Residue, then its C-alpha position, 0 to 999 in steps of 0.5 A: m533520495q531526500q525525504s522530509e515532508t510529511i504527507l500521511s500522519l495517524e495520530s492515536i488512531q483507535m478502531r474498536f469492533g464492539g468490545l474488541v479493540v483492535l487499534d489502539g493508540i497507533d500513531l504513524a508518519v509517511a514522508r513524500a517519496e518514502l517506502v515504509g514496511l507494515i508487518g506484523p502477526n495475523g490479526a495484528g490490524k494492518s489491514t484494519l489500519f489501510n480501512v482507516m486511512t481510506a475511509i472504509y471505517a472511521p475510526t472511534r478515536g483519532k485523526v488521519r492527515f493527508l498533505g495537512r489536512d484532516v481526511t479522517g472519515v472522508a468519503p473514500h472516492k474522495i480520499c482517492r481523488l486527495g491523492i491515496a491509492r490502494t490495492f488489496q490482499l484480495v484481487r478487485t479488478f474488473l474482469t470484464m474489462t481489460a487491462r487497459e480499461n482496468v487502469m484508465v479507472g484509476a486514471v479518470y477518478g483518481a487525484g490526477s483526474r486525466a479524462g482526457n488523456a486516461a489512455q495515455a496515462a493507462d499505457e504510461a501506467l502498464d509500462l512501469v509494470g510490465l504489462s503493455a504486451r497485455r494491454d487488451m486482454p480480458t483481466r479474467h484471463m490474466t494470471l494472479s501475478d499480473r493481476r495484481l500488477l495491474e493492481i498497482a498500474r491502476g494505482v499509479a494512473s491515478q496520479p497518487a502521492l501515497l500508494l498503499l499496497d496490501e500484501p502484493m506478493a501474496g500467492l506469488n512464487p519466487t520469480e514473480i515475487r522479484q518481479m514485483v520487488d523491482v516494480i515497487r522500486r521502480t514505482r518509488q523511484e520513477r514516480g516519486i511516490a510514497i509507498l506503505w506496504v504490508e507483506h508477511k514476505v518479511d525477506a523483501i520488505m527489508k531489502v526495500c524499505d527505508r523504515v519497518v513498522v510493526l503491528d502487534h494486538g493492534v498496538k506499534i512495537a517498532d517504527a525504525t530501520p530494518a536493521e533496528v527492527v530485526a534486532n528488536r526483542k519486542v520484534i522477534e517475540a512476537y513477529l520474527g522468531e529466533p534465528a535458526a542455529 
């Protein structure tokens, strides 16, 4: 798949909370339809970086550019309208609504603004993630795995150019992890959506992603192909550890 046009660029992002520097000079770019992994130890700043991209936090310094536009600090609902969707490490679905109704929210308020045919957009997204049979089920009765898939469907229904996935495999068993990997692949291949994916299941990241970015203590220490990252001495020392003898 050809990837050339940069749709997201972060320029020297710094995020401070009082005297604590959580992100320090982060540069990052994602191309159209590219699948990029973002890894690092706990506390490395991965979720904070997502919150900067989606304007939950305004960076202390630096710029976020999306589709050629400076979107630094733009309101989160406007970020969604522009074409950035996300999932959350702690699943956030509307528990009293059905799966279909949850996904329709993405269709109505996302970049596509598909209010007129939100039901159709929801059904297409549910089919993509394999939840068509449970579209009328109240979300409170769904498993954790299904609710994680539902978040992806809601993001897809918003017709984003970029989807941010925040640990979608957390709490899943091996069978559910394989299903999630398949869904992430299909989302990129069938919809042409660029994906930036935070994950602690490093083996999945390395198998699927075009490129992997590594953070450690708020600093980017690697940005390369999976093969190059697993051989990087800084990454091994900070996160991966030495392979078993």
